[in-house]
BAMI-122168 format. One record per residue (C-alpha): residue in one letter; z, y, x. Coordinates in steps of 0.05 Angstrom, whole numbers, plus 5000, padded with zeros to 4 digits. Last residue first. Layout:
! residues N
AZYX
...
END
This chain:
! residues 204
X431454294765
X434354974749
X436555374809
X442855614844
X444654974880
X444854564817
X443054714746
X441554054714
X448654054690
X447254614641
X441354294605
X445353684586
X451454104569
X447354554524
X444553964485
X451353624481
X454554254452
X448954334400
X449453594381
X457053624376
X457054184325
X464354164304
X464754924306
X469854914363
X465454424401
X459154844392
X462755484413
X465655124473
X458854894496
X456055594486
X461755894527
X460455404583
X453055564581
X454356314584
X457556244652
X457956944680
X455756834751
X460057014812
X455557314866
X455356954932
X449857024984
X451056605047
X455356085012
X450455964956
X445555414975
X449654975020
X455955064978
X452354904914
X448854294943
X455354024970
X458854154904
X453553744868
X455253134911
X462653214894
X460853294820
X457052634824
X463352284850
X467352584792
X462052344742
X462651634769
X470251664765
X469851934693
X465451344673
X470150854704
X476151184671
X473351184600
X478551534556
X473552034529
X479252544531
X477352704603
X470653024586
X472553724560
X477953844612
X474153524670
X468053964658
X472154604657
X476254414718
X469854274757
X467354974741
X473955284762
X473854914828
X466555084838
X467955824827
X473655824877
X469255494929
X463455964915
X467456584929
X471257134893
X471856764827
X473357204767
X467956904722
X470256214744
X477356364723
X474556574655
X471155894649
X477655544667
X481155954613
X475955724562
X477254994583
X484755114571
X483255384502
X478854774488
X484454314508
X489454684464
X484654684405
X484353934410
X478753484436
X479852764415
X473752664370
X469353004423
X471252554481
X466451984466
X460552444456
X462752854516
X462952244561
X455852044543
X453552764552
X456852764620
X453452114640
X446352314623
X446653024651
X450452794713
X445152274728
X439552774720
X443053274766
X444552754818
X437252534818
X434753244823
X439053384884
X436752724914
X429452914904
X430553594936
X433553244997
X440553095019
X443952915084
X449252385093
X454752495144
X454451965198
X457651285209
X456550815267
X450250715307
X450349955317
X448349845244
X448150505206
X453450715155
X451851305111
X456551845090
X457752285028
X454651804977
X461251714941
X461250974958
X460051165030
X466151615029
X470351035003
X467650565056
X469151085110
X476351145085
X477050385089
X474650405161
X479650955176
X485150555141
X483849965188
X482550365252
X489950515261
X492651175240
X495751795272
X491252225228
X487652585285
X487751965330
X484551525276
X479352065265
X477552095339
X477251335345
X472751255284
X467751775306
X464352095247
X457352285268
X454352935242
X447752865204
X449753345149
X454953835172
X462553765176
X465454425154
X460254425099
X465254495043
X463253815015
X463853485083
X470653795098
X473353625029
X470652915035
X474052845103
X480753045074
X479952585013
X477651995056
X483652075103
X488652145046
X485751545009
X485951125073
X493151335083
X494951105013
X491450445025
X495150345091
X501750485057
X500050005000
END
């Protein structure tokens, strides 16, 4: 259990660095250096690498070790299409369980995004909004898959927006909330599907 907890901490820390761009695409992750940094044996480090690979953040190459995965336009589009399909599925299952309190919290997350001073703060608020309206679906495997796709989306956002940041006013979030408050699930799902195809500052 201790080793598993340490592996989770290592993978989470490395994921944050990769997503933020601190560790760039193509960079090698040296097992011995990471083990030394975290005061760990190679066992939890290898497990952390497996977790990162499952998230699509690193690739393992025979006899060459592990490196940070890159991404192409096709991969960005694939992630967006997968998110659109899975998030709509989650929303349809979550809708019967969404309360006014949950929708109010989602609205506050949208307002936090409007006030964001940098892309990292905006992405955190954006992710909070999506988690709030989708979590009541009660489908943990689906939510885990969506969370991994959000991590990939965050990389694209950070790579595309860090140099020139201007907090957007998220009209899509407000339209989704308006549909949910009115009981119009189809309208909310339609906006959500379109919204999540927006990655890296452009529509795909």
